[in-house]
N, C-alpha and C positions, 0 to 999 in steps of 0.2 A: 726776217731774212735768214735763210739756212746757213749754218756755219760751214765754210769751205774746208775740206779735209784733204791734206796731201799725204800720199803713201809712197815710200821708197823701199824697194826690196820685195820681190814677188817670188821668192824661192819656196822651198818645201813648206815652211810655216807662214811666211809673209802673205802668200796668195790667199790662204784660208782666213787669216786674221783680217785682211783688208775686205774680203768678201762679206764678212759679218757687218762691217760698217756700210758697205755699199747697199746692203738690203734695207738699211734704215736711213740712208742719206743719199740724196740725188747729186750732190756736188762733191765729187771725189776726184782728185787729180792723182795720177800715178806715174812713177818713173822706175825703170830698171835698166841696168846696163845692157841686157839682152832683151830687146822689145818683145820678141816672140813669147817670152815667159810671162809677159803682162797681158797677152792677148785674151785669156779667159776673163780677166777683170774688165778689159775694154768692152768685151761682148756683154758684160753685165751693166755697162754704162759709165765706167771710169773714163776720164779724159786724159789722154797721153800728154806728157810734157817731155821736152828734149833734154832737160838737165834738172838737177836738184834746185838750182838757182831759180829757174823759171817756175818750177812747182811751188817753191816757197813764196814767190811773189804773188801767187794766186790763192794761197791758202791761209787760213787762220790757225789751224792746228796741223802740225807736220809730224808724221811718224816715220821711223826708219827701222828696218831690221835687215842687216847685211851680214857679211861673213866675219871679217877680221878687224882688229883695231885700226889698221891702216885704211880700210874701207870706210870705217866710221869717221875718221879724221878727214878723208877726202870728201865725203858726203856733206859733212857739216861745216868744215873749215876750209875746204879747197877753193880755188879761184872761181869755180862754177858751183860752189857749195851752197847749202841752205842759208847760211848767215850772210851770204852776198845778196840774197833776195828777200829774206824774211822782213816783214813789216813790224814796226814797233807795236808791241802788244800781243804778238803771236806767241804760241807755245810750241816748242820743239821737243819731241820725245824719242829718245834712242832706246829701242827695245832689243838691240843686239846685246849679247853677252860680251862685254868689253872691259877695258881697264878702268878701275875706279879713278885713277889720276887723270885719265883722259876725260872722264865724265865731269870732273871738277874743272878742267881746262875749258871744256865746251860751255859749262855753266857761266864761268867768268866772262868769256868772250861774248856770249849771248846777252848777259846782263848789261854789258857796256853798250849794246845796241838796243836796249829796251825790250829784249826778248827773254821769255822764261824758258829754262831748259830743265828737262826731267830725264833721269836715267831709269829705265823701267824694263830690265831684262825679264824673261819669262821662263817658265818650266812647264813641261807637259808634252813636249814633242809634237809630232805631226797629228797624233790623235787628239790631243788637247786643243791644238789650233783648229782643227776641223770641227770639233764639237763645241767650241767656244767655252772650254773648261780649263783654260790655262791658269797657272799661278802667276801673278804679276807683282813684282817687288819694286817699288818706286822710291827714288831719291830725288829730293828737290824741295822747292818752297811749297808749303801747304796749299796756298791759294791756286797755284798752277796745277797741282795734283787734283784738287777739287774740280777744276775746270774741265779736265779731260776724263774725270771719273765715269761719266755716262758712256764714253766710248770704251774705256777699259772694261766696263761691265758687259759690253757686247762680245768681248774676246775672252774673258776669264771669269772664274767664280771665286777664287781665293786671291783677293787684291789687298795689298798692305802698303801703307806709306811708312817706310823704314827710317826716314831721317833726311838729312840734308844731302847735297850733291855727292854722288859716289856711294851712298848708302844702299841703293838698289843693287849696284854691282857687287858690293861686298857681300850682301845677302845671297846673291846668286853664286858667289864663290863657295859659301857655306853649303849650298845645295849641290854644287858640282863635286865638292870634296866627298860628301856623303854618297852621292851616286857612284863615284869612282870606286870606292871600296865595296859598295854593295854589288857592283857588276862582277867583281872577282868572286864573291860568294855565289852569285847566280850561276856563273859559268862553271865553277868548280863543283857545285851541287849537281848540275845537270850532267856534267862529265861523269861524275860518280854514278849517277842513276843509270846512264847508258851502259857504262862498263859493267855494272851489276846486273844488267839484263832487264831493267825496269822500263816501263813505259813512261817517257818523260812527261807527257800531258797528265798521266795519272798521278805522278809524283807532285806536279804543280797543283793539281786538284786538292791534294791533302795539305802540303806544307804552305801553300798560298793562302790558307785560311787560318793558320795558327800563329805562333809567336814569331815565326820566320817570314811572315807575310811582308811583301813590299810591292810597290808599283812595278819595280823592275822584274821581279819573278813572275808576276801575273800578266804583264804585258810583253816585255822583251823575252822573258822565258818562253812564252807561247810561240814567239817568232822563231826562237832557236829550235824548239821542238819540231817545227814544221819546215826547218831549213830555210827560213825567210830572213835574209840578211840585208834586205833593202833598207835604205836610210829613213828613219824617222828623225834622226839626228846624226849627222856625219861624224865618222871617227876623226877626220881632220879638224873639225870644229871642236870636238871634245878635247883633243890634244892641245889646241889653242887655249881652251878654258883652263885646263890643268896647268899649263905653263904660266898663265896669269896668276892663278892661285899660288903657285910655288914662288913666283917672283914677289908677290905681295907678302907671303909668309916670310921670305928672306928679309924683306924690308922691315918687318916687324920683329925680327929675331925669333921666329917661331919655327920649330922643327915639326914637319909633317911626313914622317917616314912612310906611312901607308900610302899617302898620295904619291910620293916620289916613286914607289914601287909600281903602282898601277900605271903611272905616266910612262914608265919604261916599257911596260907590256904593250901599251897602245902605240908608242913610238915604233916598237917592233912590228905592229900591224901595218903601219905606214910603210916601213921598210919592205914589207912583203907585198906592197901594192894594194892594200885594203883601205886606203884613205877615204874612198867614197862609199864604203859600206856603212851600215848603221852601227851604233855602238855595240850591239849584240854580236858584231863580227869578232869580238874578243874571243868568242868560243872557238873560232877557227885557229887563232893563234895558239891557245892552250891545248886544243885537241891535237894540233900538229906537234907540239912539244911532247905529247904523250903517245905519238905514233898512231893516232886514230885517223 
């Protein structure tokens, strides 16, 4: 008998991630707050559910990737949430970038109901989701992670079990801290190139293969060069992630001045109405500061 899979969240990344499972599994249930965004998955054979609770009652493995910690809490712990419908023995997987302490809370409440909970945020943006090449950072019990590993392998290439509940979210914070500082370098490098009269793509061709190479310069740098600021990952979600990292750092008595600076630049982007641009939209903020 085929394992029934439930999927919650069909946005920029979730839609692609779920599609990889649908290609291999005929029993997939789907829920999204806006049903029209799930229509492509329904056309592929996913079965619509009216709530996370209904979806969980029909599924053995339940995945979610939503926007903010409040959304995560509502989806899993709300009155029509996953844990209201999940069967004993089910595994729930939160792939949202969210708060480590919330992951621990969900784990505890799930365990009390005989349900296993994993926090498994991802990295790789819209391209990684579409190509099934995400990095997946999992926290939770080893047997639960092993159980969902075949589905993780449909969505990603770099998959690691990082430790107990919350460990996946802490690892994603490490990722976001590095990305944040890297984005400043990408943007300032390309601003310099343009100001010096260089071809931005030509510069990326060279520095993207040397010591300065990074995923950000070779992917988001190309988008900047072509004036493509569409979201692979929304600025508003990145600001959320940096806020979580700064709050966790404060709790650990850890000073992260670089992250704090980048956070302020991205908050400025939101103030300028750029919250729905991709993270490469930081280029617009700094170019504006330079009168470009």
